[in-house]
N, C-alpha and C positions, 0 to 999 in steps of 0.2 A: 481693666486687668485685675484679676483676683490676687489676693495676697499670697506670696510664696510660703507662708508660714502655716503650719498645720499643728494645732496644740492637741495633745491627747495625754491622758493620764495612763500610766502603766505600772504594774507591779514589778518586782524583781524579775529581770528578763530570763525566766526559766522555761516559758512555754512557747518560745518562738520556733516555728517549724524550721527545718534544715534539710537541705538536699544532701544526702550521704550515702555511704556504702550500705549494702544489705547486711543483716545480722547473719551470724552462722546458721547454716540450714537447719540443724538439729540441735537446739539448745536443751540442755537437761532442765527438767521441771524443777523449780525451787518452791520449798514450803516456807511459811511464815517463821521468822526468827523470833523466839521469845526472849524479851529483854528483862522480864520481871520489873523490879523497882528501878533498875537502870533506865527504864523508859521514862521515868519522871524527871530526868536531868537533861539539860541542854549541853552542859559540860561536866565531865567526870574525869579526874586525873589521878595518877598514883603518887608522884613525888612533889610537884608544885604546880601552881597555876600563875602565870605571869600575864600582865596586861599593860598596854599602852594606849591611851586615848579613851574616848567614851564608848566602850563596848557595852551592848546590852544583849540580854537573852530573855526569852519569854518564859522559861521554866527555871529549874533549880541548877545550882552550881555545887558540885561535890568534890571532896578531895580525901583520899585515904591510901596509904597510911601517912603521907606527908602532912605538913601543918602550915605551909607557907603559901598565902595567896597575895599577890602584889598587884597594885594598880586599880583596885576596887572596881571591877566590872559590876554592872547592874544585873541582878537576878531576882527572881521571885522569892527565893530563899537560898541560904548558903549553909552547907553542912561540912564541917571540917573534922576529920577523924572522930565522927561520932557514930551512933548506931545506924541511922539511915545511910551514911556514906558507906560504912563497912558492908551492909546488906547489898547496896547498889554495886559495889565492887564485885561481890561474890556472884551476883546475877549477871554482871557484865562478862565474867569468865564463862559462865554457862552459855551466854548468847553468842560469845566469840567462838567457842567450840562448835556450837550448832551451826553457825554459818560456815566454819571451815571444813566441817565434816560432810556437807551435802554434796552429793554427786554432781559433777559439773563438766561443762564442755570447754576444752582448751581454747584460748584465744588465738587467732592466727597472727595477731600482731600485738606488740606492747604499746602501741599508740592508739589512743581512743578518738582523737580528733577526726570529725567528720563521720564517724560510724553511727549506726542505728541498731539498737538492740530491742528484741522482743523479750517477754518475760522468760526467766530462766536463771541458771546459775552458770557463771563464767569464771574461768581460772586462768590467771597469769602466773607462770612459774617463778618469775622474779619480779622486776619493777614493772609498774604501769604508768604511762605518761599521757597526760591530756595537755598538749603544748599550745593549742590555738583553736579558736572557734568554738563550736558546739559539739556535744555528743547528745543523741536523742534516745530516750527511753520510751518505747511505744507499747502500750498496754493492749492495743488492738480492742478497745471497747470493754475490757474486763478491769473493773476497779479493784478486784482482788489480785491482780497480776503482781508477782513478787520478782524482784531483781536482786541477785546476789552477785558480788565480785569478790572473788578470793585472790588475793595479791600476795605473792610469795615474800616480797621485801617491801619496797617503797611505793607510795602513791604521790604523784606530783602533778600539779596543775599550773598552767601558764597564767600570766596576767590577763585579766579580761575574759577568761573563758567561762563557759556556762554549760549547764545541763538542761536540756529541754524535756519536759514531761508532756506527752501527747496521747490523745485517745483514751483518756481515763487513768492514766498512770498517776500514782500518788506517792508523795515523799515518804509517807509512813511505811511503804512496802519496798523501800530501797535500802540495801545494805552493802557496805564496803568493809570487808575483813582484811586488814592490812598487817602483814607479817613482821614489819618494823615500823617505820615512820611515815606520816603523811604530811605534805607541805602544800599549802594552797596559795596561788598567786595573788598579787595585788589587784583588787578590784573584781576578782573573779566571783562567780556565783555557783553554789554547789548544793546538791539535793541528796538527802538520805542520812542514814546513821553510819557514821564513821567509827569503826572499832579497831584501834591500832594497838599493837603489842607494846610499843615504846611511846614516842613523842608525836604530838600533833601540833603543827605551826600554821596559824592562819595569819598571812600578811595583811598589810594595810587595806582596810575597807573591803575585805573579802566578806561575802554574806553567805548565810546558809539557811536552808529549810531542812532541819533535821537535827542531828546531835554530833558532838565531838566527844568521844569517849576513848581515853587512853588508860590501858590497863596498868603499865608499870612506871611510866615516866611522866613528863610534863605536857600540859597544854598551854601554848603560848599564843596570846591574842594581841590584836592591834587594830582598834577602832572597828570592830566587827559587829555585825548584827546576826543573831542566831534565833530563828523562829522555829519552835518545836511544836508542830501542828499535829492534830488528830486526823483520823480517816473519816471519810464520809459515813453516814449512818448505815449500818447493816454490812460494812465491809471490814476487812481484818487490818492488822497494823500493829506495829511495836510502838504505839503512840503512848502519851502520858496516860496513866491508869491508876484508879484507886483499888482495882481488884488485883488479880493474878497476872502472871506473865502472859504477854501477847494480847491483853485486853486493849480495847480501843475507846477513845473518847468520842461519843456520837453527839457532837455539838454542831456539826455542819459539814458540808462537803468542801472540796478543795476549790479554790479559785484558780485564776490563770497562772498564779505563781505557785500553786500547790498548797496554798494557805487556806484555812476555813473561810467559808462565805458568810458564817453567822456573826461576824464581827468580834469574835473572841481572840483570834489570831493565836490560839494555843495558850492564852494566858489563864492563870489560876483565877478562880472566882473573886478573891480579894483584890486583884489588880485590875478588874474590868471596869470599875467605877472611875479609875484615874486614867481615862483615854480620851482626852479632849483636843488632842493635837490635830491640826489640819494644815494642809499645804496645797498651793497651786503655783504653776509655773507660767508666768505671763511675759509677753513682750514689753519691755519698758518703754516709756516716752522717749522719742529720739531715735528709736529703732526703725529699720526700714519698714515701710508699709507699701502703698501702692507707688511705683517708681515715679510717676508724674512725667512731665516734660523735661527735656534736658536742661540742666541748670537749676531745676526747682529743688526745694529742700527735700522732698521725697527721694528724688534721684540721688542726691548727695548722700543722704542717709543709707540708702540701699548699697551704693558703691562702697561705703566706709564700713559696713558691718551691722551687727545688732547687739542690743542689750537685753539680757533675760534676768528676771528677778523672781525669786520664790517668795511668796507671802503666805502668812497663815498664823496659827496659834501654836504656842508650846515648841517652837522650832529650836532645836539645840545646835544642829550642824547641817550644812549642805555641801556635798562634794559634787562639783561640776565635771562632766566629761564631755569631750567631743570626739566622736568616732572612736570611743573606747579609750582615749588618752585623757588622763586626769589633768585638768586645766586650772582648777580653782578649788580652795577649801575655805569656806566661810563659817566662822563660829559666832558671829554677831550680826545683827541687822544693820544695813540692808544686805540681804542674802542675794548678791547680784554678780553677774559676770558679763564682760564685754568681749566680743569676738570680731576681729576684723574680717572683712569680706574675703572669702576664697571661692574660686570658681567650683561649681558643682554642688551636689546635694550632700548635706551632712546631718548627722544626728547628734543633738545635744541631750544629755541626760543629767538629772539632778537627783542625787541620792540624799534623802532627807531623813535625819534621825530626830527624836523629840525628847523633851525634858520629862514628859510623863511616860505612861506605859503604853502609849500608842505605838503600834509596830511601825518600823521604819518602811519607807516607801520609795519608789523610784519614779519620777516624773520625766516625761520624754517630749521633745520638740524636734520636728524636722525642719531643717533650715536649708533653704536653697538661695544662693545669691542671684539677684535679678540680673537682667541684661546689661544694666549700666556697669555692674561690677565686673561682669565677664569681658566687657570691652576694655578694661583697664589693664595695662601691662602687669604681670605678676611681680610682686615686690618682695619675693622671698617667703619664708615661713610666716604663718600668721602669729601675731603677738597677742597675749591675753593679759588683761589687767582687771583690776577690781572696778 
C-alpha cells in the first residue's frame, strides 16, 4: 500500500485555480499606474508605522511626515521624514489620483469571494469585502494585463483568504485604490499595490506580493511578509525602479506565487548575497507510514496521527496550519507539529520565515488518515501539540 502522504513544495498560495463566477461582461480597459519613486517602497505611511513580531519586507520602508516607527520591521532601507520619503509620498498622491481617475465598470456586488476578473478597471461605490476563499485575476495570456480596483471606502479581507493570479497575471500590474482604510485578515495572502487614503492594517501572518502605501495615516503590521517583486522582462509594471515612474525591473519573470524566478525575490542587489536560508517539510520518525497489519506499529501510528518537521538553514519562525486553521507557531528548533488522526484528507502548510534576506516560503503536505484511523470512533476535535 502506498504511503498516504504526498510532500511537495509550494510558494505562497496565490496561483491556485478557483472555480468562480464570470467577470463583468464589458470591463473598462485599464492603463498602467505610474508610482514613481513610491514603487521603490514595500511600506509607505503618513503618520506612523507600528509592528508586532518578525515582519520582513523585500524593499524599503518609508514614513512622512510622521516620525514614529515601532517594532523594528526588517526592510532593505528605512526613510523617515527625509528627502526620499517626501518624494515617494508626493509620487504616491499622483499614483493614487491616476488609479482613481481611470474609467471603470461598476461592480455588481461588494463581495469579491469566488469571483473571477479579467483585465480592466472596476469600481465599488462604497466598501469592498473578500470574506472567504479566493478571488481570481485572469490575464488571459497577456502579461501586460492591468487590474485596477477603485474602492469608495474600505477594503476588508477575511482570515485565510487569497488572490489567485492565472494565465500570465502579474502582481506588479494589480492596483487597489482605497478611499479610506484597508484591513487584511489573519493568515491571508494578497496581491498588488494597495494605495489607501488613511490606514492599512495587516493582521497576524498576512502575506503580500506587492506594496502597502498609506497616504495620510498609519500602516500597522503583525508578523507579515511583504515581497515587492518586479515584472517579467519586456512587460510593464509599477515595480521597483531606478528610473522614472512606471519603470519595471527586468530581473526575471513571475513564479507561481507572482514573484521573480531569477532568485532575487525583488531584493535590492546589496541584500542578494545574504540569502542562504533553506527549508523542507518532512514526515518525522514515528509518523504513520504504511499501515501494516492490524496491531503492528505502522497501524498504530497511522491511527494516532502524524508528526511533521521543518528542517533547514537560517530558519527564524514556522507557522503551521491545517486546512487553513493556525495550529502551531514555532520560533526555535525543532520546528515540529503533531496532529492527531482525523478522518478524511487534510492540507498541512508551514509558513517559513528566515533570519537572513531569503524570501519567506510556504511548504505544503497533503495528509490523509489511513483505514485504521477511519475505523476508530471519532473522539471529538483534533488536538495539536508540539
